[in-house]
C-alpha positions, -999 to 999 in steps of 0.1 A, spaced: 321 445 21 330 464 -7 360 492 -12 373 511 -43 407 498 -51 428 523 -78 464 508 -93 485 537 -102 512 527 -126 539 539 -149 514 536 -180 481 534 -168 458 542 -139 428 515 -132 405 508 -107 372 494 -97 350 486 -69 361 452 -53 344 428 -28 372 421 -5 360 392 8 362 374 -23 387 394 -46 356 399 -71 351 430 -93 318 444 -88 319 467 -116 336 472 -151 374 487 -146 380 522 -155 416 526 -169 430 562 -176 465 564 -191 492 578 -165 492 617 -176 532 628 -188 548 644 -168 532 624 -140 534 647 -115 513 645 -81 486 671 -92 482 654 -127 480 620 -111 458 629 -83 431 646 -107 431 608 -125 423 595 -95 397 616 -84 381 611 -122 380 576 -115 367 581 -78 338 604 -97 332 579 -122 320 552 -96 299 579 -78 320 566 -49 317 574 -14 337 557 13 376 546 17 398 546 -13 428 523 -16 455 534 -40 487 514 -51 518 533 -58 550 527 -77 573 538 -48 588 529 -12 558 538 10 559 548 48 529 564 66 515 573 31 550 592 23 563 584 -11 604 579 -5 612 569 -41 598 574 -75 603 545 -98 587 554 -132 570 582 -123 579 620 -120 607 624 -95 587 652 -75 569 626 -59 596 621 -35 587 633 -3 551 640 -10 524 627 13 505 607 -12 477 594 10 470 631 21 470 645 -15 445 619 -27 424 623 4 421 659 -2 415 656 -39 388 630 -37 374 640 -4 374 601 9 397 585 33 426 569 15 451 542 20 483 541 0 506 512 -2 532 499 -27 520 486 -60 535 451 -57 530 449 -20 491 454 -26 495 425 -50 512 401 -29 486 409 -5 458 400 -30 477 370 -42 479 355 -4 444 360 4 428 352 -32 453 338 -54 481 318 -63 498 323 -28 472 312 -7 476 286 18 516 286 10 539 283 38 573 296 39 588 323 16 568 333 -11 586 362 -35 559 379 -60 573 397 -89 553 422 -109 569 426 -145 557 457 -164 572 491 -165 595 480 -140 596 450 -117 579 453 -82 586 427 -55 564 416 -25 582 396 1 557 373 21 565 348 51 542 325 59 512 347 42 527 382 61 540 408 44 578 426 46 569 457 27 591 481 4 616 455 -4 620 470 -42 639 438 -53 635 453 -87 663 475 -81 688 448 -72 720 454 -92 721 428 -120 741 426 -148 757 461 -140 725 479 -137 693 477 -117 675 443 -129 640 462 -141 665 480 -167 673 446 -179 640 423 -178 613 443 -171 583 439 -195 589 472 -208 625 466 -218 614 434 -236 592 454 -257 618 486 -260 644 459 -273 620 436 -290 636 408 -275 619 369 -282 607 352 -255 631 329 -252 658 357 -250 635 376 -224 633 345 -206 671 342 -202 672 373 -185 644 367 -161 657 331 -155 690 349 -147 674 373 -121 653 348 -107 683 325 -99 701 354 -84 670 362 -60 672 328 -52 708 328 -39 700 356 -20 667 347 -2 660 309 -10 620 312 -18 597 285 -17 578 297 -45 581 329 -69 546 343 -84 546 361 -111 525 389 -121 520 425 -139 510 429 -172 531 403 -189 515 373 -165 486 371 -186 507 355 -214 524 330 -188 518 302 -209 538 319 -240 571 322 -221 570 297 -190 591 273 -210 619 296 -209 616 305 -173 641 278 -156 649 287 -117 651 259 -94 622 272 -73 589 268 -87 575 296 -105 535 304 -112 516 330 -125 496 352 -103 461 341 -102 446 373 -102 470 386 -134 473 420 -134 443 428 -113 461 418 -81 471 455 -73 433 468 -77 420 437 -54 447 446 -27 444 482 -29 409 476 -21 416 453 7 438 477 24 410 503 19 386 482 37 407 480 69 397 521 72 362 511 77 
């Protein structure tokens, strides 16, 4: 079964057609920079451009960097605040003409990693953290998702964790891998104290460079990179869309 998955991020919007049974991409990704300002109308038009680019007719799954309940955004992390209260599913469905399923971006990545990636077959508590423009989280217990956890907004060092340890902060402050790794380690140890996970899965854009910084990430819990790397969100979105069939 195939479905179109689209990952809406703070810096880019990307998507492709996915074989949801294997997690494999069936075409090259299309990536378009997130418009600025990232208002609902502007972002929806980019999503429609991607749908048109694949000449896609069928269910569409979209990730979104926010708390999503019944298709409605209840926060706006790293996107325009006008998204709060917006029915994202209805908006994108109207613009694309396709049935649409929307879910939190990190939740989508977690679903993909449970079925096709680093968390597959792992019992107990798995916490996936996506490091990019912000820090997203997916909380999984025996493969089942607890949605909308938003652990990147835990207060850490006097400010939200993603304002200290995201990949965006690493780049803006020109931190070495060692210095950034120390911040990430402190954050992971705080999350450990609160939730006692059995495994951390580290995703997001920085995951493709895991070998460069893994030596500096030292919580007590095992940390592994996302197998699907930064494509996990697209795969999870497509899997959510497939449920509409």
